[in-house]
N, C-alpha and C positions, 0 to 999 in steps of 0.2 A: 539584440535581438530579435527587432521590435515584431510585437504579435505571435514571437515562436514559439514560448512557455506555453501559454493557454491550449493552441490547439495542439502541443503533442501531449498535454498533460490529459486530455478530452478524448484524444484519438486512441492512446494507449493502456489507460487505466482499464477500463470495463473490459478489453479482453485477456488484460492479464489476470485479474481476477477469477477469469473463469476457467481460464487457464492451468493457475494454482490449482484450483479445486478437482479438477479433472486427471488430473495426473499427480496430486500432492500426495505425499509421503507421510501429511501428519493427518491425526483421526479430525473427522468433522464433527463438531458443534454444535447442532441445527439450531439452537436456540443466540449464539452468536455469529452465527456466519447469516444469520437473516438481519442481525444490525447493521453487518458489514455490507450487504447486498442493498440493502434498504440507503446505507448514507454515501454509497459507492452512485446508485442510481440517480436518488435528490442532488446529488451535485451535475451530475451531468443535465439536469432541468434549469440550473444557477439559484439552486433553492439551499444557498451556502448555509444558512441559519440551520436550518433543520438536519442539512447532514450532518453540521459541527454536533448536534445533538444527537445521535445514533452512534458518532464516532465516540463520542466519551460516554456512551453506557457501554458501549462494545467494547474501551479502553478498562473499566469500570468491572466490568464482570468478568475479562480477561484476568485481572489482580485475585479478582476473589478465589478465579480457578487454579489461579497461576500457569499460565496459559503461555508461554512467551511468543509464542507461532501467533495469535491473535492477540497479542499483545503488540506487534510488530505490524498486523495490518493495519489496526487500528489506528496507531500512531501516525502510520503512513497515511491514512486518508484524513484525519485532522492536518498533518502537513499540507498534503496537497490543499485542503479547502484555503488555507493562510496562504497559501500560494498564491491561489487564483485572486484573492481580496490584495495583492500586495503586499502581504506583512511575510516581510521577507526575513526576519527577525525570530517569527515564531516558525517558519517554515522551516527554518534551517534546525530551530531548535527538536523540533519535531521529526522533522529527518533524521536526526541522529540518534534518537530514542530509538525511531524503529528499528534505523542500523542497527543497532547496540542488541536487541531482542530476536533480531535476524539471525545474526551472527551465535546468539547464543541458541538458538534452537534447528541452526545451520540450515535455514532454509535461502537456497543460491540465490532464485528467484527474487528476493525481495530486496537481496542484497545490492543486485543488479539496478532495482530499479531505485534505491534509495541512494546510490551512488549517480544514477542520471537525475534524481528529483535536486540532489545537494549541488549536480553541474550545472543545473536550472537555476538555481540560487544564485550562486557566483556570478554567474554568467548576465541573468538579468536583472538580480536586484542588487549587487555590489560591485559588478561590473569590474570583475575581477578575471579575467578571460582567463589566465596563465595555473589560476586555481580549479576555474573549470574543468581546464584540458583535463587536469588530472583525475576527477571525478568522470570526466567520461571515458576515457581510455582504462578505467577501473569497468566500471560497467561494458566496455566495448569486449574485453578483454575477458571477462567470467561469459558473455555471451558466445565466444566464442570457444570456451572450454565446456560447455555446457552445448554446443552443436544446436541451438536453438538460433537460427537467422531470423526467424520474425520478434526475436526480444531481442535482437544486440541491433535492431535496423533503426529504431529511436535514435540510441547514443551515436550511431554512424554517422546521422545525418546532422545533429545538435554539433558534431566535430566538425563538419566540412561548414556548417554554418557561422560557425566560432573564428574558425580561421576568415571566411570569408569577408564576416564585420569588422576582423583586426588587420582587410586589406596584406595577409599573407595567402594570395590568390594559389601560390605552387605547391602549398603544405596543405589547400583546399582541395585538389587535384584529386587525387586519387581516394579520398571519402566520399565525393562527389558521385566518381564511376562505381566505387562499390555500394553505394546507398543505391545509385540507379539499378543494379545490379538485382537489389536484395528488393525494390519494390515492385520488379518485373516480374520475380519468383512470386512475390506473397501479394501479387496482384493486389494493391494497396491504392485505393485513388488517391484519399489525401496526400500520401508519399507521392506519387507520380506529379500531384502541384506542387509543394516543397523542390522536390529533384529540379522540374520545370526552371523554376522559379531561380535555383541557386545556377542553374550552367545560364540560365542569362545573365547574372550577375556578374561571373565566370568572363563569358562570353564581349560585357562589356568593359570589363578592366584591358579586354586584349585589344580595343578600339573594332571588335570584330561585330558593327551594326548588325548584320545581316543576319548573322545567327542569336544575336540576343535579343532583337524584335521578335524573331522566329520562336524563340522559346518563350517569353514573357508571353506570347500569344497562345499557346499550347496551356500557359499555368492558369491564362484569362478564361480561357475554354473549360477548362476543369471547375474552375473555384465558382463561375457563374453558374453552371449545370446543378451544382450539387450545395448552393446558396451558402460558399464561404467569404461572408461579409469580410472577417478578419485580413483572411488570404489575397482577395481581393482591394484591399485597399492598400498593401504593401505592393503589389504585385504594380498597381497603376502607378504609386512614387516611382519604384526604380524604375519603370520604363522612361517617365516622366523624366527623369535623371539621362538616359538614354537618349532622348528624343532632343534636349538641351546641348546634351556633348557632341550631338550631331548637327546643331543648329537650327533644326526643326522646332524653332521657339514654335509654332501654332498648336504643333501637338505635343509639345510640351506643358503646354497650358491646359489644354482639354484635359492629359489626364489628371493634370494638378489637382483640376478640378471634380475627377471624377474620385482622385486621392479624397479629397476633404469630404466629398458626399459620403460613401463610404465611411470615411473616419468616424465621420456622425453620427450613422448609422451605429457603428462600434462601441462609439463613447455612449447613446442612449442603451444600448445593454449592459456595458461597463458601468451605468451609474446605478444600473440594479443592485451590483456587489458592492459597491461605496455605501447604495443604502444598508446594505446588510449588518455593513463593521460597527455601525452603531451600536444595533439590536446584538450582535453576537458578542461582542466585547467584557458584556457584564456577565453573558451565560456562563461562556467558557471560563471563567475567573469561579463563576458559583458552580461549575459542577465537578471542576477541579477540589473545590474547595470541599466541598460534598462528599469527595472520594478519600479527602485526605481526613474529614469528620468521621466517614464510615468505618475509616480503619483505628481511630482514636477510639472510641468508642466501644468496640470487640477488644480492643485491647485493654478498655474499663472494665466493660464487663466480664474477661476471664480472671482479673486483679480481683474483682469485687469479691470471690467466690474464697480467697486468700487472704486476702488484706479486711483492713478495720473501716472504720469509719474516716478517719483522715487523711484515705483518699481520695473520697467520696467530692472533700473540700477542698483537694488540694485539682481532683477534677474539673469541679465548677469555675474555682479560679484561670483554669489553663483555658476553658470555653469563654470564660470573659477575654482572657486575654486576646484568645485567637481570634474573637469575633471585632475585638476593638482594633488590632492587626490587619486584619482582613478589609476593616471600612478605610484605615486606612490609605492601604495600598490601593483601595477602588478608588479614592479621592485622588488622590497621585495620578495613578492610570489615565484616568479621564481624562484629568489636565492635560498631560502631556498627548495621549489622546488628541483631544483636540489641537495642541499647537503640531502634532506630524501632521495632524489632516490639513491643516495650511502652508503647512512646509511642502509637501506634495504639491498642492495645488499650483505653488508658487515655481514648483521645480518642472511640473510639466509647460507649465506659461513659458517657463525659461527655456525647456528643450523646442517647442514651436516655434518660438521667435529665434531662436539660434538657427535652425532647419530653412528656416523663413529667410533670415539674413545670408544663409548662405546660396540659398536659389540666387537670389536678387544680385549677390554677387557675381556667380556664374554667368545671368544673363546680361548683366552690368559688361563685362571681359567680353561676350561675344558680342553686345552692340559696338562696344567701341573698336574692336576688331574689324567689324564690318563696316561702321563707318570710319574709320581710315583709312580701308582698302577701294573704297567708293572715292573719298578726295584724292588719292592719289594719283587717279590715272587724269583728271581734268591738269593735275601739277605738274604730271610727268608733261603733258603737251605744254605746256608755259615755258617749262623748263627747258625740255628739246629742243623746241622750236627757238627760243632765245639763243640758244648754245648754235644752231645754226645759221641763225643771223649774223653771231656775232665772229661765227667762221668767215664770214661773207667781205670780199677784201672790197668790193663795190660802197657798202654803207658807210655814212659819212663820221669821221672821229666824234661828230658833236651827237649823232644814234647813236653811236655805239657807248656813249656814257649813258644814255637811256637807259639798252637794253642791258646795260652792266648794273645797273640797279633794278630793272625786274627782274634780272637771274640771278641777284642776291636774295630780293625779297621770296622768288619763287623757292630756292632754296633754303629760305629763313621758313617759310612754311612746311616745308616737305620734313626738315627738321625737328620741329613741333610733334608734326603729327607723329613721325618716328618715334619720338619720344612718349606719347601719350600710349601707343602701343608696345611701345619694347617694356613701359611701366605695367599694363595688363598683363602683359604674359609672363613676365617675373612673380607677378601677382597669383599667377595662373599656373605659375612653375611650369610651363611651357619652352622656357630656354633651358638648353642642353649648350655645352661645352663640345667642341669639335677641333682636334688639334691635326697642322696641317704645317710643313716645312715650311717656315717665314725666313727671310730676309730682314730683320728689323731696322736696316741704317736705310734700307731703300722704302720700308712702310713708314717710316716715321718721314725722311724726306718728301716721300707724296704727300703726305696729311698737313705737312707745314705747306708746301706748295698750294694745296687744294684752299686754307686761308689767304693767299696772298692779295688778292681784290680786298679781301676785307681790310686787310691790315692796310692796304694804300689808302684806302677811302681815311684812313682813320689817324695815318702817319704814323702805326707802329711798326717795327722794326724784328723779325723772325727771323730767328739765332738756332740752329742745328748744334749741337754738341755730341758725339760717337766718341768713344775709344776704337781707337786702331788695331785691342786686342780681341774684340767684339764679333765671335764665330762672324758665319754667313749664312750659316743654315741652323733655324732656334724651332723645337717643338713647340706651338702655343696658339691656341685659337685667332689667330690673326684678327679675326670680322667682331671678335666679341673687345680685345687689345683697342684694334682702332675708335668703337664706338667708347670707351674709356676716355682717348686722348682727344677727340675730337671734342666730347664734353667738355674736360678740360681746357683745351684752348679755345674753346667757344666760351666758355664761362672767361677766362683770361683778357680775348679781346674785346668784351663786351665792357670790360672794366679799365681798360688800358687807353690812353690818347698819347698820341706823341712820344710814346715810349717803347721799351722794348720787351717783349714775349722773349724766353727760352723753353727749349725742351733738350733735355738733357735723359741720355743714358750713361750712367754710373758703374763700372765692373765692380763689384761689393768682393765677389770671391770666385774661383775656378778649379772643379777639379776636371778630371780625367773625361768621364760624361755628362757632366752637369756644370751649369752656372747660375750663379744668384746676380741679379742687378738692380740694380732703380732708378724708376722713371722720375723726372722732375717736370713739373712744368710751374714754370716761374716770372712770374711780370713786377715790371716796376709801375704798376697803377695805383687805386687809390687807396688797397687796400681792404680788412676788413677787422671792423670793434669787436673789442676781447669779449663784451657782451650780445656779439652774432654769432660765434663761433659755433656753440654747440647745436644750432639750429639751422646750418646752411646744407648740412646730408640730408633732412627732411623732406617728403614728397612737399613740393607748393610752394616751398618759404624760399623766400625772397631776401637777401640785406637790405634796406632803405637809405639807398649812398646819393644826399641830395647832390652833390655835383656830377654823376650822372643820369641823364633820361634815358636807361634800357626797361626794356619790356622780357616778357619772359613767364613761362609757368613755372619755374622753378623745378624741375623734374630731371634736369642734367645731372650737378652731384647726386641725386639717389640713386640715378641710375648707376653712373661709377661707385659709389657703394656695394649696393647690390652685386653688380656683377664681379669685382672683385673680388668680396663674401665668397662665390662661386668659385673661384680663382683659389682660394685659399690662402687670399691677403687679405690688405685692408689699407683705406685710404688715409693719409696725416694731414694736417695742414695748418702751415708756419703764417702769419700774416702780424702787419703792425700798420694800423693807422696810419694813411697817408705816404705810406714807404710801397706796398706793393706786397705780395702773397706769393707764395710756394705749397703747393700740392703734391706729394712723392708717397709713391707707393713700391714694394717689393716681392720680385718674380724668382722663384727658382726652375730653370726651365733645363728642359735636356738637351743634348748637343748632337748634330746631325749630321752626317756626312754629305756633302756639296754634292748635288743628285744632280736626276734629270729636270725633277722639278723648275731646282731656281735655274739651271742653265734657259730652262725654256720662257722665263718671265723675262731672261736678260736680251732675248730674240727678238729679232723684225719691230725696231720702233719708229720704220719708217711705215710706207704706205706697201702696199701687197704687192711682193717681185713678179709674181706669175696671175695671168690673169685668170680669175676664178670666177664661177655663176652660182647663185645663191639663192633659194626657195625662203620666202619672206610668208608665215603664216600666222597673218595677226587682221584682227577683224574692225580694231580701233581706226578710224581713218588718218586721227593724228599722227596716231602712234607709224599708224602704215609713211607718213610723208616723214616723219623722225627718221625712222628706220633705213628709209632710202636715202636720204641725202647722208646721214653717217656714213652708211655704205661705199658710197659715191666716194666720200672724202675721203678714206681710206682705200680706195682704189678696186673696188668689187661693182659686180654688175649683180642686180636681184628682180626675180619677178615674185609679186605678192598676191597672195589670193587669201581668200575672205574667211576658210573656216578650215577645219581638218577634212570633211568629204573631200573639198578639192585640191587641198594639198596631196592626198591620195591619188589622185585621176595626174594629176601634174609630174609627179614622181614613178607613174607608171607612163607617161609620155616621152617625158625628157631627163636629160642626165644632168646634175646639179654636183656638186663640190661638197654643197654643207647643206642643210636646213635649218631656218631659225623658226622655232616652235612657241608660238605661242600658249598656254596650257588651258585656261579661259576662253572659247570661242562659242560660239551657235553651231547649231545640227550636231557636231560633230568636235568635243576639242581635243588637245593636244594628247592629252595621255592617251586615249581610244585610238587617231589617229597616228601616232609611234606605234601601238600594238600591231595596227594591219598595216603600217609601212614596213616593220621588222618581218613582216611574216614572207615577203620577197625582194628584200632591200637588207642584208645584213651589214654593209661596208660604211654608205653613206654617214657621217656626221652627221647625227642631231641634238643642237642644244635649246634647252627651253630658255624663254622668255616668262619672268614670275614678276606679278605685283607683290607675293608673299613673303616671309624671311626667306633665305636657301636654307636655312637647319628642320622648316616644315615640310619642305617636300624634297629635300635631297634625295633622300631613300627609295620615294616611291618614283622619285623619275629617273634615277639610275638600274631599278629592277627590273622596269617595264623597258628598259634599251634605249634611253638615251644615255648619249655621252659625256656632256656638261650642262648648266645652265648657268645665266645672269642674270643680274636685279634689274627692273626697270627704274631708274630712267637710264637709259643705255647711255654713256659715257662713249666716247669716242675713242679713247687709249684702249678702256678696259675692251668693248666691242672689239677693237682690233685684236689684243691681245690674246682673246680667248677662242679669236676664228683660227688664227696662226698658230695657235699650240693644239686644235684638232685637225689641223691640217697637216702637222708635220709627217710626212713618211713613216 
């Protein structure tokens, strides 16, 4: 909980002590109260050394008077000062002492605040969130039993903050709502700032960027008006994370700069505290030692009247031993303190380096995603136009060979870009599984067919082996399974020439509602040396095979490994150098009844039998040409518009059987255009065209009224199938 501990201490200490004295059931000692109030005021001025001196004097005097209430107050102030200078070990010790005497005195408010202080120590100092929640809950429950909302407001905010830091946002929501109510009732300015900040982080976790930005701005307005440097620093840091997540990297960079600026200002103030540490370390020991000496001397004086000269000798020996022991501990303490300071500095540097590395990783992932999407568009044009030319019967055979090579190169580059983007998404935990009814035989057959050209060019034979007992419909993420098999078959094709490549499905066991299968991809190519087998699944790793001049990024098998781990499986390797390689993995899948979806996939493999008219909304000229020609090949007429606004006008003027809507267009994008069309036309099917991964945009597209979506580049068969599926009565 960055910065929270100091803020809440300063916010609540003075009101608490004044409140205690106004309604205290304990007799007021003017001398002790003066020491307590002076220590409290000095702390507010960052004069930690002087504050500790008065707190220790108050503790000495309270012990002389044997007043448990003032003992607890004095120790609370000592613990509070140690917490300010981030000495959490001593802070914990004195909070526990204060709690002990508060319980002896029956002082409920001191018990409440010591539990809250211990919560801060375990949360901020020891990073033990589970233990901190126990203490915050105790403080909250006690405040509610006392019916003092102004007293339990702080632990409520602490509880909310702890759950937010732990990313348990559902648990944080009720505490944020209660904290919001309490700060409104108590008109607490600093509390408003903290609650708005927590609301912003909660909205950010829900990807509600509009609300998140609004709440962070409200928090900043309060912090700036009241010169709250610490709060401004971590609000800017959180908002930078929000802008980075939105993809507004310029704004994120500006907020990071502001965060650094305010952090430096806070550090200068924190530096004052570190200067005090060296001065305080000896004096605290000295005062505690003087307290012990005073008690000892008092005991000696009472005994002198009753005992003989021998006791004086024992007292002198005891004092010499005490001073010698104190000196030894002092030297030891100074040595440990110096080492502790060095370790603290190193820890701060490590934390800052870790935070910077995490930010750079986020920026890198965003950059990779943006560049990959930008590269896809021209490549889609190359692949699409090449595919159209290959369909043209008038193209000479010698040109078709060149076009085939061009398409292979385009597909290779496209696969390379997709692999880089896939790794980036896996690292960012953005890949989610989406299971659908799937015919594994047809899926496997289609995948092998897609490698037919590559296999022929290298003289390879592709063989599919599927058991007859394999159910027709199984529940699996067909997209991720396809990515796994494409990478494995592609890897086998790279390192095999004039050989065979097998894709097998082996039935391991079958139950009433589930089936256990094994996928195998085997080749009789060059194989993998034994000393290289442990590295082939690492990112960017490639086995050096002198007999094969192949290139690649070395990402394919890493993607296979990560995707199978998401599917609760793992990939295994068997290989002998010069004799071939076999990769295999096991899956347990749910058996589904053969239904309408599978039936739809088997229909309409030829051209459209009924004349249909289709509206295409696409701003890219090359994609317009490709889409129009593909539709013509499969038997459809189309009208093309360049943006969402023109699409709306065209739908209002003419009737169309189906709309193909690109998501990213100028003036009005596909999503907004679909929303407006659905206001007056609920029936015409709308299919989204997108270069993004389907899993990223599917839910949003269906929510606004689209019927289906398809990836670019458009494949003739896939385009025909999805149109037929959505035109079925």
